[in-house]
C-alpha positions in Angstrom: 12.6 88.9 4.9 13.1 86.1 5.0 9.8 84.4 5.8 9.2 80.7 7.8 7.2 78.5 8.9 7.9 76.8 12.9 5.7 73.1 13.1 3.9 72.8 15.9 2.4 69.5 18.0 -0.8 70.7 20.0 -1.6 68.9 23.5 -4.0 67.5 21.5 -1.6 65.8 18.6 -2.9 68.1 16.4 0.4 69.8 14.3 0.3 73.1 12.6 2.2 75.3 10.5 2.2 78.5 12.2 3.3 81.8 9.6 6.8 84.3 10.5 7.3 86.7 8.1 10.5 87.0 10.7 13.8 84.3 11.6 13.4 85.8 14.6 11.2 82.5 15.5 14.3 81.0 15.7 15.4 82.8 18.8 12.3 82.1 21.1 11.9 78.6 20.4 14.2 75.1 19.3 13.1 72.4 17.6 12.5 69.3 19.9 11.1 71.7 22.8 8.4 71.1 24.8 6.6 74.6 26.0 4.2 75.1 29.0 1.0 76.8 27.0 1.1 79.5 28.6 4.4 80.3 28.1 4.3 79.8 24.0 1.7 82.3 23.9 3.7 84.5 25.2 7.2 83.6 23.3 5.0 83.7 20.4 3.7 86.9 21.7 7.1 88.6 21.4 8.8 86.9 18.4 5.6 88.0 16.2 4.9 91.4 17.3 9.4 91.7 16.4 8.5 90.1 13.2 5.8 92.4 12.6 7.8 95.5 13.4 10.3 94.7 11.4 7.7 94.5 8.6 6.4 98.2 9.7 9.8 99.1 9.7 10.8 98.2 6.0 7.2 98.3 4.6 5.8 100.7 6.7 3.0 98.7 8.1 2.3 96.1 10.2 2.4 92.3 9.3 -1.4 91.1 8.8 0.1 87.6 8.6 1.7 87.7 11.3 -0.4 89.1 13.6 -3.3 86.7 12.5 -0.9 84.3 13.5 -1.1 85.2 16.7 -4.4 85.2 16.8 -5.0 81.9 16.1 -2.3 80.6 18.2 -4.2 82.7 21.8 -6.9 81.2 20.3 -6.4 78.1 20.2 -4.4 78.0 23.7 -7.8 79.2 25.1 -9.2 76.1 23.5 -6.7 74.1 25.9 -7.2 75.7 28.9 -8.5 73.9 30.9 -5.5 71.3 30.4 -3.8 70.8 32.5 -0.3 70.3 31.8 -0.4 70.7 28.0 2.3 71.7 26.1 3.2 72.5 23.1 6.3 70.8 20.9 8.1 72.6 18.3 8.7 70.4 15.4 10.6 72.3 13.0 11.5 74.9 11.3 11.2 75.6 7.5 12.5 78.8 5.6 
């Protein structure tokens, strides 16, 4: 499976390279686009769940790396929940 990283900038300016075991991320995000934190989490959840399911269909078990990445995104978003109008920017895709 083609894995990739999607590089994001969080509302506090911190950058993160997020992992996906599938290119499905490209169907949910656009480079240079910004998303409200809630929307970013929802899109990440959808894409990483699909990616993990693809791994499971091929190898017989879900992708723990994708699910771990989702957990990190959700935790980061929770920490930013008090920031009004917080937005996440997708800066790049790396295949």
